[in-house]
C-alpha positions as CSV (number, residue, x, y, z in Angstrom):
1,M,-7.7,39.1,154.2
2,S,-8.3,35.7,156.0
3,P,-6.1,37.2,159.7
4,A,-3.4,34.8,160.5
5,Q,-3.8,31.8,161.6
6,P,-2.3,29.3,164.7
7,G,0.6,28.3,163.2
8,G,0.8,29.9,160.0
9,H,-0.8,32.6,158.1
10,L,-3.7,31.8,155.8
11,A,-4.5,33.9,152.6
12,I,-8.1,33.3,151.0
13,A,-9.2,35.2,147.5
14,K,-12.2,36.8,147.7
15,N,-13.3,36.2,143.9
16,K,-12.7,32.8,142.1
17,S,-10.1,30.8,143.1
18,F,-7.1,30.2,140.8
19,G,-6.2,27.1,143.0
20,K,-4.4,26.2,146.4
21,V,-0.8,27.7,147.1
22,L,1.4,25.9,149.5
23,V,4.0,29.2,150.8
24,L,7.3,27.5,152.2
25,H,9.5,30.1,154.0
26,A,13.0,31.1,154.1
27,W,14.9,30.4,157.2
28,W,13.9,33.6,158.7
29,G,11.0,32.2,159.9
30,L,7.7,32.9,158.9
31,N,8.3,36.9,158.5
32,K,6.0,39.1,157.1
33,T,8.0,39.1,153.5
34,I,6.2,35.7,153.4
35,K,3.1,37.0,154.8
36,N,2.5,39.5,151.9
37,F,3.4,37.3,149.4
38,C,0.7,35.4,150.5
39,D,-1.2,38.0,150.2
40,Q,-0.7,38.6,146.7
41,L,-1.6,35.8,145.4
42,A,-4.7,35.5,147.3
43,K,-5.4,39.5,145.3
44,E,-4.6,37.0,142.0
45,G,-7.0,34.4,143.0
46,F,-5.7,32.1,144.8
47,T,-5.9,29.9,148.0
48,V,-3.1,30.5,150.1
49,Y,-1.3,29.0,153.2
50,A,2.1,29.0,155.0
51,P,2.7,26.8,157.9
52,D,4.5,28.3,160.1
53,L,7.6,25.8,160.1
54,Y,9.3,27.4,163.4
55,H,6.3,27.4,165.6
56,G,6.8,30.8,166.4
57,K,10.4,31.3,166.8
58,L,11.8,34.7,164.1
59,T,14.8,35.9,163.2
60,V,16.5,39.0,160.8
61,E,20.0,37.1,162.1
62,I,21.8,35.1,159.4
63,E,23.6,32.9,162.1
64,T,20.8,32.4,164.6
65,A,18.4,31.7,161.3
66,E,21.8,29.0,160.9
67,I,20.7,27.9,163.7
68,Y,17.0,27.5,163.7
69,S,17.6,25.4,160.4
70,N,19.4,23.4,161.7
71,E,17.4,22.0,164.3
72,L,14.6,22.0,162.2
73,S,13.2,18.4,161.6
74,L,12.5,17.5,158.7
75,E,10.4,14.6,160.2
76,Q,8.5,17.2,161.9
77,A,8.2,19.7,158.5
78,R,6.6,16.7,156.8
79,I,4.3,16.7,159.7
80,D,3.1,19.9,160.0
81,L,2.8,19.6,155.8
82,D,1.0,17.4,156.1
83,H,-1.4,19.4,158.4
84,A,-0.9,22.4,155.4
85,I,-1.9,20.0,152.9
86,N,-5.0,19.3,154.8
87,L,-6.1,23.3,155.8
88,L,-5.7,24.4,152.3
89,N,-8.3,21.2,151.3
90,D,-10.3,22.4,154.3
91,H,-10.5,26.0,152.6
92,A,-11.3,25.0,148.9
93,P,-13.1,22.2,149.0
94,H,-15.0,21.8,145.9
95,S,-10.9,22.2,144.3
96,D,-10.1,19.2,142.2
97,E,-6.9,20.1,140.7
98,G,-3.5,19.5,142.7
99,I,-1.7,22.4,145.4
100,S,0.4,24.2,144.0
101,V,3.6,24.6,146.1
102,I,5.9,27.8,146.2
103,G,9.9,27.2,148.6
104,F,12.0,30.5,149.7
105,S,15.5,28.9,149.7
106,L,14.8,26.1,153.3
107,G,11.5,26.5,151.9
108,A,12.9,25.2,148.6
109,F,14.1,22.4,149.7
110,L,11.3,21.5,152.0
111,A,8.9,21.7,148.5
112,L,10.9,19.4,146.3
113,D,10.7,17.0,149.1
114,L,7.1,16.9,149.4
115,S,6.9,16.7,145.6
116,S,8.6,13.6,146.1
117,N,6.9,12.6,149.7
118,R,3.3,13.6,148.6
119,P,3.2,12.9,144.3
120,E,0.1,12.7,144.8
121,K,-0.8,15.6,145.9
122,I,1.4,18.1,144.5
123,S,1.1,19.5,141.2
124,K,3.5,22.4,140.4
125,V,6.8,23.7,142.5
126,V,8.2,27.0,142.8
127,I,11.5,27.3,144.1
128,Y,13.4,30.7,144.7
129,Y,17.5,29.9,144.7
130,G,17.2,26.5,146.8
131,T,17.8,23.2,145.5
132,G,17.0,19.8,147.4
133,P,16.5,15.6,146.7
134,D,18.1,14.8,143.8
135,D,15.7,11.7,143.1
136,Y,12.2,12.7,141.5
137,T,11.5,9.4,140.5
138,H,7.3,9.2,142.4
139,A,7.3,12.7,142.0
140,K,3.8,13.9,139.5
141,A,4.3,18.1,139.3
142,S,6.6,20.4,137.0
143,Y,8.8,22.5,138.5
144,L,9.6,26.3,138.3
145,G,13.1,27.5,139.8
146,H,14.3,31.1,140.3
147,F,17.7,31.3,140.5
148,A,20.8,34.2,142.0
149,E,23.8,34.7,139.2
150,F,26.5,35.4,141.8
151,D,24.5,33.2,145.4
152,V,27.2,31.2,147.8
153,F,24.7,29.3,149.7
154,E,23.6,27.8,146.3
155,P,26.3,27.3,143.7
156,E,25.6,27.0,140.4
157,T,26.5,23.4,140.1
158,N,23.8,22.2,142.7
159,V,21.3,23.8,140.6
160,D,22.1,22.1,137.8
161,E,22.4,18.8,139.1
162,L,19.2,19.7,140.2
163,E,17.6,20.3,136.9
164,T,19.4,17.3,135.8
165,A,18.0,15.3,138.5
166,L,14.6,16.1,137.3
167,K,15.5,15.5,133.5
168,K,16.4,12.1,134.2
169,S,12.3,12.1,135.9
170,N,11.1,13.2,132.8
171,R,9.6,16.1,134.8
172,P,9.0,18.9,133.2
173,C,11.0,21.5,134.3
174,A,12.1,25.5,133.5
175,F,14.9,26.9,135.4
176,Y,15.6,31.0,135.0
177,Q,19.0,33.1,136.3
178,Y,18.9,36.4,137.2
179,P,21.4,38.6,136.2
180,N,23.3,40.6,139.0
181,T,21.8,38.8,141.9
182,S,22.6,36.9,145.3
183,H,20.4,34.9,147.2
184,W,17.1,36.1,148.9
185,F,17.4,38.4,145.9
186,C,13.7,38.9,145.9
187,E,13.2,39.3,149.6
188,P,12.4,43.5,150.1
189,D,14.2,42.7,153.8
190,C,17.2,41.7,152.7
191,T,18.2,45.5,151.9
192,D,21.7,43.8,150.6
193,A,20.4,41.3,148.1
194,Y,16.7,42.3,147.4
195,N,16.0,43.2,143.6
196,A,13.5,45.0,142.9
197,A,13.0,44.1,138.8
198,A,14.5,40.8,138.5
199,A,11.6,39.7,141.8
200,T,9.5,41.6,139.3
201,L,10.3,39.2,136.5
202,A,10.2,36.7,138.9
203,W,7.1,37.0,140.4
204,E,5.1,37.5,136.4
205,R,6.8,34.0,135.8
206,T,5.6,33.0,138.7
207,L,2.0,34.1,138.0
208,S,2.0,31.9,134.8
209,F,3.3,28.9,136.0
210,L,0.5,29.0,138.5
211,T,-2.3,29.6,135.9
212,Q,-1.2,27.3,133.2
213,P,-3.6,24.4,132.6
C-alpha cells in the first residue's frame, strides 16, 4: 500500500484496478477511519485517494468539527478536489473510466456538488448520511445513498428532497435506510453510533455498485 501523500492519503491496488475512487472525509477531517476505508478499497482493486480538505486539521469533538466545517470554503474545496482528480488520473493514466466519488456526511455534500460541478469527470457517487444541492441537470453520474433511520443531522425530508431532485434530472439512484442506526453508523471510531452489521451491508452494497459496468 502506498504511504500517505502530501495533502491526502493515496492507496493503490496491487492487482488489476477496477477504477479510480475519490473518498471525501466527514467533518472530523482526514482521520484513520477514512484512511482505512481507502486501504480496503485498494485491496479490492481500486486506485483511491482521499484529499485532506482541512489541510492538516483533525478533531474528535463535535463542537470543533462544526467550526472546521463552517470554516471550509466551497471554492477552496473545489480547487482541492480538482487537484485530487488530477492526482488520481496521474496514478491511473490508462483508465478511461470516469471517477467514482464516495462522501461521508460533509463529504457527501461535496461529492454531490462535484458530480454537478465536474459532470464530465464523475461517473458514480456514493453518499453516506449526507445530502447536498438540489440541481443535477448537468450531472452524468449514477448515485447510491446510505442513510440512518434516526438522524438528527440529516432528517428524512432532506433525503426525500435529494431523491426527488435526482429523479427529476433522470439520474439513476438507489437509496437505502438502515434500521436502528444514527449518523456516522459506518465509522468505527464513532463508538456511540457505529453499527457493525449496517456498516458491513453498506460496504457490500458500495462494492457491488462500484464494480457494476
